[in-house]
C-alpha positions as CSV (number, residue, x, y, z in Angstrom):
1,M,-12.0,1.6,-0.6
2,P,-12.1,0.4,2.6
3,V,-14.1,1.6,5.4
4,I,-12.0,3.2,8.6
5,E,-13.4,2.3,11.9
6,K,-12.3,3.0,15.4
7,N,-12.9,-0.7,16.8
8,F,-11.4,-2.1,14.0
9,D,-9.1,-5.0,15.3
10,G,-7.3,-6.0,12.0
11,Q,-3.9,-4.0,10.8
12,T,-4.1,-0.9,9.1
13,V,-1.0,-0.1,6.8
14,I,0.1,3.5,5.5
15,T,2.6,3.7,2.6
16,T,3.7,6.8,1.7
17,F,5.6,7.1,-2.0
18,E,7.8,9.7,-3.1
19,M,8.3,10.2,-6.6
20,T,8.7,12.9,-9.3
21,P,6.1,14.0,-11.8
22,G,7.6,12.1,-14.5
23,T,7.1,8.9,-12.9
24,A,4.3,9.3,-11.0
25,A,2.0,7.8,-13.6
26,D,4.2,4.7,-13.8
27,L,4.2,4.2,-10.2
28,M,0.5,4.3,-9.9
29,E,0.3,1.7,-12.7
30,A,2.9,-0.5,-10.6
31,L,0.6,-0.2,-7.9
32,N,-2.7,-0.8,-9.4
33,C,-1.0,-4.0,-11.1
34,A,0.5,-5.5,-7.8
35,Y,-3.1,-5.3,-6.0
36,A,-5.0,-6.5,-9.2
37,E,-2.9,-9.4,-9.8
38,F,-1.0,-10.3,-6.6
39,I,-1.8,-8.2,-3.4
40,S,-5.7,-8.6,-3.5
41,R,-5.2,-12.2,-3.4
42,Q,-3.4,-12.7,-0.5
43,P,-4.6,-14.5,2.9
44,G,-5.8,-11.6,5.5
45,F,-6.2,-8.7,2.9
46,L,-9.4,-6.7,3.1
47,G,-9.0,-3.5,1.1
48,A,-6.7,-0.9,0.2
49,G,-7.1,2.7,-1.4
50,L,-4.3,4.5,-3.7
51,H,-4.2,8.5,-3.5
52,M,-2.2,10.7,-5.5
53,N,-1.4,14.3,-4.7
54,D,-2.1,17.0,-7.1
55,A,1.5,18.2,-7.8
56,Q,1.8,14.0,-8.3
57,T,4.9,13.8,-6.3
58,R,3.5,11.8,-3.6
59,I,1.4,8.6,-3.5
60,A,-0.3,7.7,-0.3
61,N,-1.6,3.7,0.3
62,Y,-4.1,2.6,2.9
63,S,-4.5,-0.9,3.3
64,K,-6.4,-3.0,5.8
65,W,-5.7,-6.7,6.4
66,Q,-6.9,-9.2,9.1
67,R,-3.6,-9.6,11.2
68,R,0.1,-8.1,11.0
69,E,1.0,-11.2,10.1
70,D,-0.9,-11.7,7.0
71,F,0.9,-7.9,5.7
72,Q,4.6,-9.1,6.8
73,A,3.9,-12.7,4.9
74,M,2.9,-10.9,2.1
75,L,6.0,-8.8,1.8
76,R,8.2,-11.8,2.3
77,T,6.9,-13.9,-1.1
78,P,9.1,-13.8,-3.8
79,E,6.9,-12.2,-6.3
80,M,6.2,-8.9,-4.0
81,R,10.1,-8.7,-3.3
82,E,10.4,-8.4,-7.2
83,R,7.4,-6.1,-7.2
84,N,8.9,-4.0,-4.4
85,R,12.6,-3.7,-6.3
86,I,10.6,-2.2,-9.6
87,I,8.5,0.2,-7.2
88,A,11.8,1.7,-5.4
89,G,13.0,2.0,-9.1
90,L,10.0,4.5,-9.8
91,C,10.3,6.5,-6.5
92,S,12.8,8.2,-4.1
93,R,11.4,6.5,-1.0
94,F,8.6,4.3,0.1
95,E,7.8,3.3,3.5
96,P,5.1,0.9,4.7
97,V,4.1,1.8,8.6
98,M,1.5,-0.2,10.5
99,Y,-1.1,2.0,12.3
100,E,-4.4,1.4,14.9
101,V,-6.8,3.5,14.2
102,G,-7.1,6.5,17.3
103,E,-10.6,8.0,16.5
104,V,-12.7,8.5,13.4
105,Y,-14.9,11.5,12.4
């Protein structure tokens, strides 16, 4: 699990996924495979955490990258584009958003 630090000068990305309980396990498996087999090996990747809510209707993904461009380059690869098509079929929507850490308590 990545450490959240206020003075982090890389790129933080939080992606939320919405799905039904019936596809939650399949979506989590697809995300785990994406990280284990591909994303974690990409230049600039620093770490990530996947979190599922109790109702199994949302997954939150917190990831850290050295640079914004590293994350964007990973998304543009043919392999990740194909994985995202599969992921999109398992959820009603997902949205990656880039953030800067404002404060840590």
